[in-house]
N, C-alpha and C positions, 0 to 999 in steps of 0.2 A: 542059649544066650540070645537076647532080643539085639535087633540091628542097632538101637541105640547105646547098648552097653559094648558092642563092637568098635563103633566109633569112638567112644571114649578110651577104650584100650589104645586103639591106634593114635589118638592124639597124644596119650601119654607117651607112648614109645617114640612116636616121630620128634616129640618135643624133649626126648631125653629124660622124661618122667622115671624117678624110682621110688622104691617103698618109703625113701627118706621123708616123702609128702606126709607120710602117715604119723612120723615121728614127733615127738614133742621136743621143745628146746630145752637145753641143758639148764638145770636150776641149781645154783652154787650151794653149797653146804655152809650153813651160817654157824658164826660162833656168836652165842648169846651172852650179853652183860646181865649180870646178876648180883649187883653190890658186890661182896666180898666172897661170894661163892665161886668155887670153881666152875670153868666153862664145858667141862666134858666127864664123862665116865669112861672106863676103861673096860673092854670085853675082848671075847674071843670067837671066832667063827665056829660053828658047831657041825657045819658040813659044806663042801664045796659049793660055792654061790658065785652068782653074777654081780659085779659091780655096775650100776648103772649111772647115766647122765643126769638121771631126775628120779624122782619117787613114784615109780610104777614102772610096770612092764611095756608100756607104750614108749618109753626112753630106750635109747640104744646102749647096748652094753659096751662099757669103756675098759673093763677089766675083770678079773675072776680073783678069788680068794680062796684058799684052801683051807681044809679044817685045822683049826689050832691056830690061824693067824691072828694076831693081836690088831684091835683097831681102835681108836679113841672116837667116842659116840658124842657128837656135838649138836645135832639136830634131828627133828622129828617131824614126819609128817603122815599122817594117817598110820598104816603099817609099815611104814620106811622110815629107816635111820640114816641120817647123814653121817657118814665116817670119815676118819682120815687114817691113812696106813702106810707102810712101806717105809718107816723111819722111827727109830728109838727116841728121837729128838723131839717129839710132839709134846706140846706143854698144855695144860688146864689152867693155868693162871688166870685169876680174875682180869677182866677187862672193863673199861669205863663204857665202851659204845659197840653195839653190834656190827658186825663185820663180817665179810664172806672170807671162810677159811683160805689162805693164801700159802701153806707150806710149813714146815718142811713135810716131804712126803706127797702123797696123792689123796685126792679126796673123792668120793662120789655116794651112791646110796644103795644099800642093801635092804632086803625084806627083813622085819623084825623076828621072824621065825627063825633066822639064821645066825642070830647075834645072840651070845650069853654075856650079861653083866658079870664082871669080876669084882670091880671096884667104881664106886663113885655115886 
């Protein structure tokens, strides 16, 4: 370790620095308006996976889902799917304007490889 690296570590520790400095801000799951089309698809989780605050491993884990859990898929960004889960009352009815998902249940982001589409 070089002296300047040690100084950076000391400054971060003294300032109460945490790994949160490397985390990205939370990204809301968006419900997209598309005319008379439903706003989501329904899927299941193929194996235990993390739910993240945004699309990517740089976002903090906010929850976890077990194999077979049902999710409603509302949003996509690269290899990540914005999902809602934790309630059987989630609806996919058409809307007139895009909006952030606001319930019922919870929302977050899971990697596409862990989601299996079953309807939508």
